[in-house]
C-alpha positions as CSV (number, residue, x, y, z in Angstrom):
1,M,244.9,22.0,98.7
2,Y,246.6,25.4,99.1
3,H,250.3,26.1,99.6
4,N,249.7,29.0,101.9
5,I,246.9,31.1,103.3
6,L,247.4,33.9,100.7
7,E,246.0,31.6,98.1
8,T,242.7,31.7,99.9
9,I,242.2,35.4,99.4
10,G,239.2,36.1,97.1
11,N,236.6,33.8,95.6
12,T,234.4,34.6,98.6
13,P,230.8,33.2,98.6
14,L,228.0,35.2,97.1
15,V,225.0,34.5,99.3
16,Q,221.3,35.4,98.8
17,I,219.9,37.6,101.5
18,K,216.2,37.2,102.2
19,L,214.7,40.7,102.4
20,P,211.0,41.8,102.2
21,T,211.4,42.8,98.5
22,P,210.7,41.1,95.2
23,A,214.3,41.8,94.1
24,R,216.9,39.1,94.6
25,V,219.6,40.6,96.9
26,Y,223.0,39.0,97.4
27,G,225.9,39.7,99.7
28,K,229.6,39.0,98.9
29,M,230.9,37.4,102.1
30,E,234.3,39.3,102.2
31,Y,234.7,38.5,105.9
32,T,235.6,35.0,104.8
33,N,239.0,36.2,103.5
34,P,241.7,35.0,105.9
35,G,242.4,38.4,107.3
36,G,238.6,38.9,107.9
37,S,237.9,41.7,105.4
38,I,237.8,42.9,101.8
39,K,241.1,44.7,102.5
40,D,243.0,41.3,102.0
41,R,242.4,41.7,98.2
42,P,244.1,45.1,97.7
43,A,246.8,44.4,100.3
44,L,247.9,41.3,98.5
45,Y,247.5,42.9,95.1
46,M,249.6,46.0,95.9
47,V,252.4,44.0,97.6
48,T,252.5,41.5,94.7
49,Q,252.6,44.2,92.1
50,A,255.3,46.0,94.0
51,E,257.3,42.8,94.1
52,L,256.8,42.2,90.4
53,Q,258.0,45.7,89.6
54,G,261.1,45.2,91.8
55,K,260.0,47.9,94.3
56,I,260.1,45.5,97.3
57,K,261.8,42.2,98.2
58,P,262.0,40.0,101.3
59,N,263.2,41.8,104.4
60,D,262.3,45.2,103.0
61,T,260.2,47.6,105.1
62,L,256.7,48.7,104.2
63,V,255.0,51.8,105.8
64,L,251.3,51.9,106.0
65,P,248.8,54.4,107.4
66,S,245.8,52.4,108.4
67,S,242.9,52.3,110.8
68,G,242.7,48.6,110.9
69,N,241.8,46.1,108.2
70,M,244.5,47.0,105.7
71,G,247.0,46.8,108.5
72,I,245.7,43.3,109.5
73,A,245.9,42.1,105.9
74,L,249.5,43.5,105.4
75,A,250.6,41.9,108.7
76,M,249.4,38.5,107.5
77,I,251.1,39.0,104.1
78,G,254.3,40.4,105.6
79,N,254.6,37.5,108.0
80,L,254.5,35.0,105.1
81,K,256.7,37.0,102.8
82,T,259.2,38.1,105.5
83,I,258.5,41.7,105.0
84,E,258.8,44.1,107.9
85,W,256.2,46.9,108.2
86,L,255.6,50.0,110.1
87,L,252.1,51.0,110.9
88,L,250.7,54.4,111.6
89,L,247.5,54.7,113.5
90,Q,245.4,57.7,114.5
91,R,245.4,58.1,118.2
92,K,241.6,57.4,118.2
93,H,242.5,53.8,117.1
94,Q,245.1,53.3,119.8
95,F,243.1,50.4,121.3
96,K,244.2,48.4,118.3
97,N,247.9,48.9,119.1
98,K,248.3,45.8,121.3
99,Y,246.6,43.7,118.6
100,F,249.0,44.9,115.9
101,K,252.0,44.3,118.1
102,S,250.8,40.7,118.6
103,I,250.8,40.1,114.9
104,R,254.4,41.2,114.3
105,C,254.1,44.9,113.7
106,R,257.7,46.0,114.4
107,S,256.7,49.6,115.0
108,C,253.3,51.1,115.6
109,F,253.2,54.9,115.7
110,L,250.2,56.8,117.1
111,C,249.5,60.1,115.4
112,P,247.0,62.8,116.3
113,S,243.5,62.1,115.0
114,T,242.6,64.2,112.0
115,T,240.3,64.2,109.1
116,D,242.8,66.1,106.9
117,Q,245.1,63.7,105.1
118,N,247.4,66.6,104.4
119,D,247.9,67.4,108.0
120,P,251.7,67.0,108.5
121,K,251.2,65.5,112.0
122,G,248.5,63.1,110.8
123,Y,249.0,59.4,110.1
124,V,249.1,59.7,106.3
125,Q,251.7,62.5,106.0
126,T,253.7,60.9,108.9
127,A,253.8,57.7,106.9
128,V,255.0,59.5,103.8
129,R,257.7,61.2,105.8
130,L,258.8,57.9,107.5
131,A,258.9,56.0,104.2
132,K,261.3,58.6,102.8
133,E,263.5,58.8,106.0
134,K,263.8,55.0,106.3
135,N,264.0,54.3,102.5
136,A,260.9,52.1,102.9
137,F,258.0,51.4,100.5
138,L,254.8,53.2,101.3
139,I,251.6,51.3,100.8
140,D,249.2,54.1,100.0
141,Q,245.8,52.7,100.0
142,F,244.3,56.2,99.7
143,N,246.0,57.2,96.4
144,D,247.5,54.2,94.8
145,T,245.4,53.1,91.8
146,L,246.5,49.5,92.5
147,N,244.0,49.5,95.4
148,Q,241.3,50.0,92.8
149,E,242.8,47.6,90.3
150,A,242.7,44.8,92.8
151,H,238.9,45.0,92.7
152,Y,238.8,45.4,88.9
153,H,240.8,42.2,88.5
154,G,239.3,40.2,91.4
155,L,236.0,41.2,93.0
156,G,234.3,42.6,89.8
157,P,234.9,39.5,87.7
158,E,233.9,37.2,90.6
159,I,230.6,39.0,91.0
160,W,230.0,38.9,87.2
161,R,230.9,35.2,87.1
162,D,228.8,34.3,90.2
163,T,225.7,36.1,88.8
164,D,226.1,34.8,85.3
165,G,226.4,38.4,84.2
166,C,222.9,39.2,85.4
167,I,223.3,42.1,87.8
168,T,221.2,45.2,87.7
169,H,222.3,47.1,90.8
170,F,225.5,47.2,92.9
171,V,225.7,48.7,96.4
172,A,228.9,48.8,98.4
173,A,230.5,50.6,101.4
174,A,234.0,51.5,100.6
175,G,236.4,53.0,103.2
176,T,239.1,54.1,100.7
177,G,236.8,54.3,97.6
178,A,238.5,51.5,95.7
179,L,235.4,49.6,94.9
180,C,234.5,52.0,92.2
181,R,236.5,49.9,89.8
182,V,234.1,46.9,90.4
183,L,231.5,48.9,88.4
184,D,233.9,49.0,85.4
185,V,233.6,45.2,85.2
186,I,229.9,44.9,86.0
């Protein structure tokens, strides 16, 4: 029995995938996390670490540049921990705006779409600026090493445990590059 949904993050199933190859191939079913993606892991880890370090507390405001899954994870976490959050989306993701508002995003800002994270009008630099202006805490999934540590302390050991330490290859798609720390464990 769990006390809240956050306790169900991680320990996702490792399932064999039948492919026409003699190798045994497995997939980690990260979509079974309550927010529906692997981003639940670093979102919870980064918020928990910030709480432990006294950087955030209930009713504080978090600022996040996101294109989706990290925002969904933080909305779920924020709702349970009574944390307000401001989300910055690129204009090309504006179709997600209604969804984010439905899951208690107090403010959703649409920024010009750009591939340059240093563009002052882009969603990343706008988030940095808003966090300073509002004295809010910036969840920086792109540069915060806690994003990587979440996988080092969670996903990596799970894969090692579930394979009895018998893993020869690891393949992953990683939006913010955080999965590189899984290799440190494996």
